[in-house]
C-alpha positions as CSV (number, residue, x, y, z in Angstrom):
1,X,-13.9,83.8,-0.4
2,X,-15.6,80.4,-0.9
3,X,-19.0,81.9,-0.3
4,X,-18.4,84.5,-3.0
5,X,-17.2,81.8,-5.5
6,X,-20.3,79.8,-4.8
7,X,-22.6,82.8,-5.3
8,X,-20.8,83.6,-8.7
9,X,-21.3,79.9,-9.8
10,X,-25.0,80.0,-8.9
11,X,-25.4,83.3,-10.7
12,X,-23.8,81.9,-13.8
13,X,-26.0,78.8,-13.7
14,X,-29.2,80.9,-13.3
15,X,-28.1,83.2,-16.1
16,X,-27.4,80.3,-18.4
17,X,-30.7,78.7,-17.5
18,X,-32.6,81.9,-18.3
19,X,-30.6,82.3,-21.5
20,X,-31.7,78.9,-22.6
21,X,-35.4,79.8,-22.2
22,X,-35.1,83.2,-23.8
23,X,-33.2,82.0,-26.8
24,X,-35.0,81.4,-30.0
25,X,-35.7,77.8,-30.9
26,X,-33.1,77.9,-33.6
27,X,-30.4,79.2,-31.3
28,X,-31.5,76.9,-28.5
29,X,-31.0,73.9,-30.9
30,X,-27.6,75.1,-31.9
31,X,-26.6,75.5,-28.2
32,X,-27.9,72.0,-27.5
33,X,-25.9,70.6,-30.4
34,X,-22.8,72.4,-29.3
35,X,-23.3,71.1,-25.7
36,X,-23.8,67.5,-27.0
37,X,-20.7,67.8,-29.1
38,X,-18.7,68.7,-26.1
39,X,-20.1,66.0,-23.7
40,X,-20.6,63.2,-26.2
41,X,-17.0,61.9,-26.1
42,X,-17.3,61.7,-22.3
43,X,-20.6,60.0,-22.6
44,X,-19.2,57.5,-25.2
45,X,-16.2,56.8,-23.0
46,X,-18.4,56.3,-20.0
47,X,-20.6,53.9,-22.0
48,X,-17.5,51.9,-23.0
49,X,-16.2,51.7,-19.4
50,X,-19.7,50.6,-18.3
51,X,-19.8,47.9,-21.0
52,X,-16.3,46.7,-20.1
53,X,-17.2,46.5,-16.5
54,X,-20.3,44.5,-17.2
55,X,-18.4,42.2,-19.4
56,X,-15.7,41.8,-16.8
57,X,-18.3,41.0,-14.1
58,X,-20.0,38.5,-16.5
59,X,-16.6,36.9,-17.1
60,X,-15.9,36.6,-13.4
61,X,-19.3,35.0,-13.0
62,X,-18.6,32.5,-15.8
63,X,-15.1,31.8,-14.3
64,X,-16.7,31.1,-10.9
65,X,-19.3,28.8,-12.6
66,X,-16.5,27.0,-14.5
67,X,-14.5,26.5,-11.4
68,X,-17.5,25.2,-9.5
69,X,-18.3,22.8,-12.4
70,X,-14.7,21.7,-12.5
71,X,-14.8,20.9,-8.8
72,X,-18.0,19.0,-9.2
73,X,-16.5,17.0,-12.1
74,X,-13.4,16.2,-9.9
75,X,-15.7,14.9,-7.1
76,X,-17.7,12.8,-9.6
77,X,-14.5,11.4,-11.1
78,X,-13.2,10.4,-7.6
79,X,-16.5,8.7,-6.8
80,X,-16.4,6.8,-10.1
81,X,-12.8,5.7,-9.5
82,X,-13.7,4.5,-6.0
83,X,-16.7,2.7,-7.3
84,X,-14.7,1.1,-10.2
85,X,-12.0,0.0,-7.7
86,X,-14.6,-1.5,-5.4
87,X,-16.2,-3.4,-8.4
88,X,-12.8,-4.7,-9.4
89,X,-12.2,-5.9,-5.9
90,X,-15.6,-7.7,-5.9
91,X,-14.8,-9.2,-9.3
92,X,-11.4,-10.4,-8.1
93,X,-13.0,-11.9,-5.0
94,X,-15.7,-13.7,-7.1
95,X,-13.0,-15.1,-9.3
96,X,-11.0,-16.3,-6.3
97,X,-14.0,-17.9,-4.7
98,X,-15.0,-19.6,-8.0
99,X,-11.4,-20.9,-8.4
100,X,-11.3,-22.2,-4.8
101,X,-14.7,-23.9,-5.2
102,X,-13.6,-25.4,-8.5
103,X,-10.4,-26.7,-6.9
104,X,-12.2,-28.1,-3.9
105,X,-14.7,-29.9,-6.2
106,X,-12.1,-31.3,-8.6
107,X,-9.4,-32.2,-6.0
108,X,-8.9,-35.9,-5.2
109,X,-8.5,-34.9,-1.6
110,X,-11.0,-34.3,1.1
111,X,-10.5,-30.6,1.9
112,X,-11.5,-28.3,4.8
113,X,-11.5,-24.7,3.6
114,X,-10.0,-22.2,6.1
115,X,-9.3,-18.5,6.3
116,X,-6.1,-17.0,7.6
117,X,-6.8,-15.1,10.8
118,X,-3.4,-14.4,12.2
119,X,0.2,-13.8,11.1
120,X,3.1,-12.3,13.2
121,X,5.2,-9.7,11.4
122,X,8.3,-11.1,13.3
123,X,7.6,-14.6,12.0
124,X,6.1,-13.7,8.6
125,X,7.6,-16.6,6.8
126,X,7.2,-19.1,9.6
127,X,3.6,-19.6,10.6
128,X,0.0,-18.6,10.1
129,X,-3.1,-19.1,12.1
130,X,-6.3,-20.4,10.4
131,X,-9.9,-20.5,11.6
132,X,-10.4,-24.3,11.6
133,X,-9.5,-26.7,14.4
134,X,-10.3,-30.1,16.0
135,X,-14.1,-29.6,15.7
136,X,-13.6,-29.3,12.0
137,X,-11.7,-32.7,11.9
138,X,-8.4,-30.9,11.5
139,X,-5.4,-32.7,13.1
140,X,-1.7,-32.0,13.6
141,X,0.6,-33.0,10.7
142,X,-2.1,-32.5,8.1
143,X,-1.0,-30.9,4.9
144,X,-2.2,-27.4,4.0
145,X,-2.6,-26.3,0.4
146,X,-4.1,-23.7,-2.0
147,X,-5.2,-24.2,-5.6
148,X,-1.7,-23.1,-6.5
149,X,0.2,-25.7,-4.5
150,X,1.6,-26.6,-1.1
151,X,1.5,-24.2,1.8
152,X,2.8,-26.3,4.8
153,X,1.4,-28.4,7.6
154,X,-0.6,-28.1,10.8
155,X,1.6,-28.1,13.9
156,X,-0.7,-26.9,16.7
157,X,-4.5,-26.7,17.0
158,X,-7.3,-25.9,19.3
159,X,-11.0,-26.5,18.9
160,X,-11.6,-23.6,16.5
161,X,-8.1,-22.6,15.2
162,X,-4.8,-24.1,14.1
163,X,-1.2,-23.0,13.5
164,X,0.3,-23.9,10.2
165,X,4.1,-24.2,9.7
166,X,4.8,-22.7,6.3
167,X,6.9,-24.2,3.6
168,X,9.1,-21.1,3.8
169,X,10.2,-22.0,7.4
170,X,13.5,-23.8,7.8
171,X,11.9,-26.5,10.0
172,X,9.4,-27.5,7.3
173,X,11.2,-30.1,5.1
174,X,9.4,-31.8,2.2
175,X,10.4,-34.7,0.0
176,X,10.2,-33.5,-3.6
177,X,10.6,-34.9,-7.1
178,X,11.3,-33.2,-10.4
179,X,8.7,-33.7,-13.2
180,X,9.9,-35.8,-16.1
181,X,12.9,-37.2,-14.1
182,X,13.7,-39.7,-11.4
183,X,15.4,-37.0,-9.4
184,X,14.2,-36.7,-5.8
185,X,15.5,-34.6,-2.9
186,X,14.5,-32.6,0.2
187,X,13.0,-29.2,-0.2
188,X,14.2,-26.9,2.6
189,X,14.7,-23.2,3.2
190,X,18.0,-21.4,3.8
191,X,17.6,-18.4,6.1
192,X,20.2,-15.7,5.8
193,X,19.1,-12.9,8.0
194,X,15.8,-12.5,6.2
195,X,13.4,-14.1,8.7
196,X,11.9,-10.9,10.0
197,X,11.3,-9.3,6.7
198,X,7.9,-9.7,5.1
199,X,9.1,-8.4,1.7
200,X,12.0,-10.7,1.0
201,X,11.2,-14.4,0.8
202,X,13.9,-16.8,2.1
203,X,15.7,-18.9,-0.5
204,X,14.1,-22.4,-1.0
205,X,16.2,-25.2,-2.4
206,X,15.9,-28.9,-3.5
207,X,18.9,-30.7,-2.1
208,X,20.6,-34.2,-2.5
209,X,20.0,-34.4,-6.2
210,X,22.3,-36.2,-8.6
211,X,25.5,-34.1,-9.0
212,X,25.1,-33.7,-12.8
213,X,21.3,-34.0,-13.1
214,X,20.1,-32.7,-16.4
215,X,17.7,-30.2,-14.8
216,X,16.7,-26.9,-16.3
217,X,14.9,-23.7,-15.2
218,X,11.1,-24.0,-15.4
219,X,10.8,-27.7,-14.5
220,X,8.1,-28.2,-11.8
221,X,8.8,-29.8,-8.4
222,X,6.0,-31.9,-6.8
223,X,5.7,-33.7,-3.4
224,X,7.1,-37.3,-3.8
225,X,4.8,-38.8,-1.2
226,X,7.7,-40.1,0.9
227,X,6.6,-40.0,4.6
228,X,3.1,-39.8,5.9
229,X,2.4,-36.0,5.9
230,X,2.3,-34.8,2.3
231,X,0.4,-36.8,-0.4
232,X,2.3,-37.3,-3.7
233,X,1.7,-35.0,-6.6
234,X,1.2,-31.6,-4.9
235,X,2.9,-28.8,-6.7
236,X,5.7,-27.2,-4.6
237,X,7.2,-24.8,-7.2
238,X,9.5,-24.7,-10.2
239,X,13.3,-24.7,-10.7
240,X,15.0,-21.4,-11.1
241,X,18.6,-22.5,-11.2
242,X,20.5,-25.8,-10.8
243,X,24.0,-26.0,-9.2
244,X,26.4,-28.9,-9.3
245,X,28.1,-29.1,-5.9
246,X,31.1,-31.3,-4.7
247,X,28.9,-34.2,-3.6
248,X,25.5,-33.6,-5.0
249,X,23.3,-31.2,-7.0
250,X,21.1,-28.4,-5.7
251,X,18.2,-26.6,-7.3
252,X,16.9,-23.2,-6.3
253,X,13.1,-23.3,-6.3
254,X,10.5,-20.6,-6.7
255,X,7.4,-21.7,-4.7
256,X,4.1,-21.9,-6.7
257,X,2.2,-20.3,-3.8
258,X,2.4,-16.6,-3.0
259,X,3.3,-17.3,0.6
260,X,3.5,-13.6,1.5
261,X,-0.2,-13.0,0.6
262,X,-2.0,-16.0,2.0
263,X,-5.7,-15.4,2.8
264,X,-7.6,-18.7,2.2
265,X,-6.2,-22.2,2.3
266,X,-7.4,-25.8,2.5
267,X,-6.5,-28.5,5.0
268,X,-6.2,-32.0,3.5
269,X,-8.0,-34.4,5.8
270,X,-8.0,-37.4,3.6
271,X,-8.6,-38.9,0.1
272,X,-12.0,-38.8,-1.5
273,X,-13.7,-42.2,-1.5
274,X,-11.3,-43.6,1.1
275,X,-12.8,-45.7,3.8
276,X,-11.5,-46.0,7.3
277,X,-10.6,-49.4,8.5
278,X,-12.3,-50.7,11.6
């Protein structure tokens, strides 16, 4: 059955082909026109589909290019941000070094610069270790400062390193005086279960003040010079609040030094221009 249908189809095709050649030119042209009229909508539709397909492929290519370009821009932006952050860090470091050098040059004290090389998380507010020791003329009980103010004092040392007891430790007591007044007292720290935390600074107070001292928030507190460890005039901090108690007055102090973020300090080894007695 299929073979017979194929033979019929071939016969029709051959007859049509012969008919095309035996027709007169005029009839042949008419036949061609009729045939084109029949197939032209299909050809037109096929051309539109082909154009759409090419446009779609071109759009996909452009989308891929845009995505690749967007990815490159993201990478470039990340690199620029990293570079900018690094430059900011370098700038901040330069400012810090210039400030430290300016402080060292203008200070009335003989200073030994030191870098913090150790700090225990369990004693964050108690001690730090610095990279200067006895070979650098550092001695126990010497005061330690930054350009912002008092840090603490040296308590233990070796040839090339020292331990510094911080102002925020309850065992570090400093005689202080309030600017513009005759009020003097002892700066000490109250520890209330915050010793092991490196994010919450222990409360620092100035005690044994006059009960009704006319003190106000913002007044600065300096070392008074009482004793032999801390020279007078070193900034300790500023008053946050004053409380009148039963027997005396007490001021809560905010330290001038960011004790939680110490990196570089100075050890006071003497006064500039001072001569040692023989």
